[in-house]
BATOR-698442 format. One line per 5 residues: number of its first residue (from 1); for each residue y, x, z of C-alpha. Coordinates in steps of 0.001 Angstrom, whole numbers, padded with zeros to 6 digits. Each point is the difference from the previous one (the first is absolute). Example, Ala and Ser with C-alpha at 12.3 -4.5 7.8 and 13.67 -1.06 7.14 Angstrom:
2
1	-004500,012300,007800 ~ 003440,001370,-000660
//
This chain:
380
1	-001505,011320,-029513 ~ 001269,-003506,000693 ~ 000309,-001160,003593 ~ 000485,-003574,001225 ~ 001314,-000119,003563
6	000994,-002550,002611 ~ 003775,000276,000176 ~ -000166,-000154,003831 ~ -001597,003448,000202 ~ 002798,002256,001199
11	000950,002852,-002391 ~ -002858,-000938,-002311 ~ 001952,000623,-003194 ~ 001410,003306,001233 ~ -003454,001233,000994
16	-002227,-001290,-002790 ~ 002247,000873,-002943 ~ -001842,003289,000491 ~ -002988,-001646,-001713 ~ 001802,-001910,-002748
21	001793,-003288,-000606 ~ 000305,-002210,003115 ~ 000287,-003780,-000425 ~ 000997,-002031,003063 ~ -001200,-003512,000806
26	000057,-002488,002829 ~ -003344,000490,001730 ~ -000900,-003686,-000216 ~ 000691,-000001,-003743 ~ -002351,002828,-000985
31	-002425,-001537,-002522 ~ -002729,001193,-002333 ~ 002362,-000461,-002933 ~ 002422,002495,001537 ~ -002786,002572,000367
36	-000686,000476,-003706 ~ 000469,003697,-000783 ~ 000614,000801,003706 ~ -001699,003100,001441 ~ 001080,-000161,003658
41	000511,-003118,002140 ~ 001970,000264,003257 ~ -000062,-002999,002336 ~ 000641,-001304,003474 ~ -001965,-002632,001919
46	001358,-002997,-001942 ~ -001913,000924,-003188 ~ -003730,-000849,-000048 ~ -001780,002741,-001956 ~ -003416,-000679,-001478
51	-001826,-001123,-003129 ~ 002342,-002922,-000652 ~ 002961,002370,-000218 ~ -001541,003142,-001485 ~ -002817,-001059,-002333
56	000757,001036,-003562 ~ 002993,002164,000954 ~ 000528,003735,-000393 ~ 000699,000664,003688 ~ -001590,003253,001134
61	001416,000258,003514 ~ 001240,-002440,002661 ~ 001974,000934,003097 ~ 001189,-002318,002758 ~ 002889,001084,002220
66	-001613,-001809,002934 ~ -002211,000705,002964 ~ -002426,-002850,-000736 ~ -002164,-000541,-003067 ~ -001134,-003616,000386
71	001982,-000905,-003145 ~ -002011,002492,-002082 ~ -003556,-000458,-001323 ~ -001161,003551,000686 ~ -003499,-000718,-001291
76	001381,-001079,-003381 ~ 002106,003167,-000226 ~ -002976,002226,000803 ~ -002278,-001765,-002492 ~ 002595,000394,-002736
81	000930,003620,000788 ~ 003577,-000893,000873 ~ 001539,002389,002510 ~ 001563,-001345,003181 ~ 002219,001184,002831
86	001980,-001629,002776 ~ 002148,001077,002927 ~ -001949,-000344,003264 ~ 002156,000696,003010 ~ 003261,000116,-001946
91	001469,-002938,001924 ~ -001931,000449,003251 ~ 003024,001183,001957 ~ 002165,-002756,-001458 ~ -002435,-002724,001091
96	-000492,001597,003416 ~ 003766,000055,000556 ~ 000154,-003662,-001080 ~ -002589,-000754,002698 ~ 002035,001927,002590
101	003141,-001927,-000964 ~ -001884,-003303,000201 ~ -001385,000936,003431 ~ 003409,001033,001317 ~ 001638,-003188,-001278
106	-002718,-002351,001253 ~ -000279,001694,003389 ~ 003761,-000229,000455 ~ -000035,-003654,-000998 ~ -002698,-000744,002562
111	001633,002151,002683 ~ -002935,002387,000403 ~ -000358,003760,-000300 ~ -002415,001572,-002445 ~ -001262,002862,002122
116	-003322,-000618,001699 ~ -000814,-002942,-002296 ~ -003275,000132,-001909 ~ 000181,000157,-003805 ~ -003024,-001027,-002035
121	-000114,001750,-003389 ~ -002329,-001714,-002458 ~ -000602,002448,-002845 ~ 000574,003698,000673 ~ 000640,001524,-003409
126	003137,001941,-000894 ~ 002305,-002737,001259 ~ -001998,-000991,003085 ~ -000276,003654,001012 ~ 003770,000439,-000282
131	000552,-003151,002066 ~ -002340,001477,002604 ~ 002086,003187,000180 ~ 003273,-001880,000475 ~ -001516,-002416,002514
136	-001027,002943,002162 ~ 003554,001331,-000176 ~ 001167,-003401,001232 ~ -002333,000257,002995 ~ -002385,-002727,-001143
141	-003739,-000176,000527 ~ -001716,-000385,-003370 ~ -003351,-001577,-000881 ~ -001495,000619,-003435 ~ -002205,-002133,-002231
146	-001347,001310,-003302 ~ -003668,-000864,-000731 ~ -000285,002167,-003157 ~ 001321,003042,001880 ~ -002288,-000669,002942
151	-002960,-000206,-002400 ~ 000893,003358,-001551 ~ 000975,001871,003173 ~ -002071,-001744,002645 ~ 002985,000457,002302
156	000393,-002304,002993 ~ 003783,000201,-000419 ~ -000364,-002899,-002456 ~ -000625,-003140,002043 ~ -001378,-003422,-000945
161	002667,-002357,-001299 ~ -000564,-002523,002795 ~ 000658,002695,002608 ~ 003213,001109,-001665 ~ 001293,-003553,-000371
166	-000844,-001003,003567 ~ 001719,003008,001589 ~ 003080,000497,-002202 ~ 003505,-001214,000734 ~ 000908,000643,-003636
171	-002278,000036,-003052 ~ 001103,001688,-003225 ~ -002120,-000272,-003150 ~ -000320,002862,-002520 ~ -003159,-000738,-001981
176	-000526,000049,-003773 ~ -000732,-003329,-001659 ~ -003760,-000181,-000565 ~ -001291,-003263,-001446 ~ -003653,000106,001080
181	-002763,002024,001610 ~ -000519,001358,003484 ~ 003540,001408,000097 ~ 001695,-003132,-001398 ~ 003562,-000534,001204
186	000974,-003052,-002049 ~ 001344,-002609,002476 ~ -001285,002049,002938 ~ 003051,-001033,002060 ~ -001155,-003570,000457
191	-000724,-002520,002748 ~ -002676,002170,001598 ~ 002200,003114,-000143 ~ 003040,-001721,001521 ~ -002075,-001806,002639
196	-001440,003356,001071 ~ 003453,001477,000621 ~ 001703,-000004,003372 ~ 002123,-003073,000597 ~ 003569,001008,-000882
201	-000968,003182,-001871 ~ 002153,001163,-002926 ~ -001405,000046,-003543 ~ 001263,002282,-002788 ~ -001384,000034,-003545
206	001246,002547,-002535 ~ -003263,000413,-001927 ~ -000606,-002694,-002632 ~ 000906,-003682,000102 ~ -003522,-001240,-000626
211	-001299,001832,003071 ~ 001491,-002899,001990 ~ -000785,-003717,-000222 ~ 003436,-001566,000263 ~ -001357,-003494,000677
216	-001818,001325,003064 ~ 003063,001962,001101 ~ 002195,-003076,-000097 ~ -002601,-002101,001823 ~ -000497,002503,002830
221	003526,001450,000078 ~ 000559,-001202,003573 ~ -002586,002505,001269 ~ 002086,002937,-001171 ~ 003189,001668,001157
226	002024,001604,-002798 ~ -001320,-000118,-003570 ~ 001278,002483,-002595 ~ -001209,-000318,-003595 ~ 000950,002169,-002959
231	-002734,-001259,-002338 ~ -000890,-003528,-001073 ~ -002512,-002305,-001607 ~ 001072,-000935,-003509 ~ 002487,002815,-000554
236	002600,-000075,-001471 ~ 000461,-003629,001064 ~ -000742,-000063,003757 ~ -000349,-003245,001914 ~ 003211,-000873,001903
241	-002137,-001629,002721 ~ -001488,003396,000839 ~ 003365,001756,-000102 ~ 001316,-002616,002449 ~ -002570,000910,002684
246	000739,003745,-000169 ~ 002351,001925,002244 ~ 000361,002607,-002744 ~ -000601,-000690,-003685 ~ 000582,002500,-002815
251	-000915,000144,-003726 ~ -002742,002664,-000155 ~ 002414,002884,000564 ~ -001477,001734,003063 ~ -000920,002973,-002176
256	003255,-000040,-001949 ~ 001825,002911,001611 ~ 001810,002269,-002439 ~ -002087,002933,001260 ~ -003259,-001884,-000579
261	000968,-001025,-003521 ~ 000855,003580,-000916 ~ -003315,001238,001429 ~ -001887,-002644,-001972 ~ 001586,001036,-003299
266	-000558,003675,000733 ~ -003681,-000575,000832 ~ -000820,-001922,-003178 ~ 002036,002442,-002097 ~ -001960,002964,001374
271	-003281,-001862,-000507 ~ 000925,-000766,-003604 ~ 000824,003669,-000576 ~ -003421,000954,001347 ~ -001797,-002577,-002164
276	001659,001196,-003197 ~ -000081,003712,000973 ~ 003766,000170,-000161 ~ 002218,002214,002123 ~ 002394,-002246,001908
281	003709,000689,-000360 ~ 001584,-003022,001727 ~ 001007,000241,003636 ~ 001487,-002814,002097 ~ 003781,000281,000371
286	001319,001341,003280 ~ 002308,-002495,001675 ~ 003580,001198,000176 ~ 002241,-000277,003044 ~ 001540,-003190,-001392
291	-003373,-001729,000090 ~ -001026,001012,003496 ~ 000408,-002762,002587 ~ 002704,000338,002602 ~ -000984,001273,003453
296	-000959,-002581,002599 ~ 002295,000355,002993 ~ -001467,-001136,003326 ~ 002249,000232,003034 ~ -001504,-002055,002822
301	-002396,-002468,-001577 ~ -002260,-001785,002447 ~ -002820,000574,-002487 ~ 000937,002993,-002194 ~ -003332,-000026,-001806
306	000388,-003604,-001127 ~ 003610,000665,-001000 ~ -000954,002970,-002176 ~ -003035,-001671,-001577 ~ 001801,-003224,-000876
311	003001,001916,-001291 ~ -002192,002084,-002310 ~ -001897,-003068,-001146 ~ 001766,-003290,000840 ~ -003078,-002057,-000746
316	001721,-003262,000895 ~ 002251,000390,-003048 ~ -003043,-000067,-002300 ~ -001310,-003020,001914 ~ 003284,-001903,-000287
321	000308,000563,-003744 ~ -003633,-000863,-000662 ~ 000232,-003321,001854 ~ 002416,-001231,-002657 ~ -003086,-000463,-002176
326	-000831,-003115,002032 ~ 003212,-001766,-001017 ~ -000176,000566,-003751 ~ -001857,-002043,-002586 ~ -003750,000661,-000057
331	000182,000962,-003670 ~ 002249,002970,000856 ~ -001811,001363,003045 ~ -002143,002466,-001938 ~ 003072,001338,-001796
336	001881,000349,003306 ~ -002945,001836,001591 ~ -000204,002499,-002856 ~ 003771,000478,-000085 ~ 000032,000914,003688
341	-002601,002669,-000681 ~ 001511,001374,-003205 ~ 003527,000056,001476 ~ -001093,001287,003405 ~ 002660,002340,001448
346	-000705,003643,000723 ~ -001738,000189,003380 ~ -000367,003458,001476 ~ -002794,000933,002407 ~ 000843,001065,003545
351	-000162,003722,-000788 ~ 003174,-000310,-002094 ~ 002067,-001111,003010 ~ 001748,002157,002555 ~ 000384,-001712,003360
356	003010,001162,001973 ~ -000955,-000821,003589 ~ 002632,-000178,002708 ~ -000415,001753,003340 ~ -001172,-003241,001600
361	-003037,-000240,-002281 ~ -003052,001225,001964 ~ -002073,002912,-001234 ~ -003076,-002236,-000136 ~ 001707,-002166,-002641
366	001007,003098,-001967 ~ -003585,001240,000042 ~ -001245,-003388,-001145 ~ 002525,-000226,-002843 ~ -000970,003478,-001183
371	-003635,-001049,000082 ~ 000827,-002943,-002283 ~ 001512,002431,-002486 ~ 003719,-000141,000745 ~ 002071,003191,000185
376	001624,-000215,003433 ~ 003019,001822,001379 ~ 001702,-000253,003387 ~ -001277,-001853,003037 ~ 000069,000506,003726
//
């Protein structure tokens, strides 16, 4: 078979050569013309997949190495008997650790401690559920909002949005992008949403850019404490005015951990094997000692948890590099955005790090670090 794949899918050529000839392409440059005589299409979120792309092609199967599917016309695929798979949950831990890093950074900047704060989680799918787990490790009280889940389960654990916004010190958004209907999320973070939040509350959005109305955010920015955005209106050419009002700004890389990318490729590879009744032979490579990150040594840090988290993922480095987009010519911003994503350095999740804690590090901090996924040695 012939496979056309987004070149940003990690190990895609190594894995899918199992099925035939793999052709790589920039995800934004995948066109109908390139799909002539193609059997399998492998994409990420930057490639809209529907009738405009697929009509008249030979594509039999589409897989997206992403958690979300808002870039895919699933109805069109079903009606045309084109198979589909994606990778739900593959980057959930990566995004959750991004949120933890953002919380630790913003709390430190404001001189407050995270424990005992209330976190509002809007959208409790794979990612929101993982954020919930880590927030409990951090000692936070969590309030959940997810109308579709409440409708299915009838559980009172899912609260009305207004309640969550009014009572939360921090609000983090993890909803899919839904354009219309009772569960619509397009521009849901708007004037009404922000006005319903606590004065000075933090806002984090790692879902989709169009979930937030950036005009409303800029107008009502003074109501909020820290603002951390990883996703933007008009990607890949975000508005510098919005970047300027953020405490943390990154180029849609919250889910870009090395571990998450590998899981995404493995999930769509296995799904493709199942669709074509093929026995899978590819396995993700095991990282050698030379690739493992160095241990994090903590001797007497005043906040050992923050030190370990921000060492494992120095989120401010991504922010600093991304802000350079504001100073370059508007015609090059989209190219810069995509280059940051395609050239993104290998970022390991917390579980890959050993924390060597000195005898002055309290056992409570060691327990907390282990709960976040770190391998911890030493301590009091």
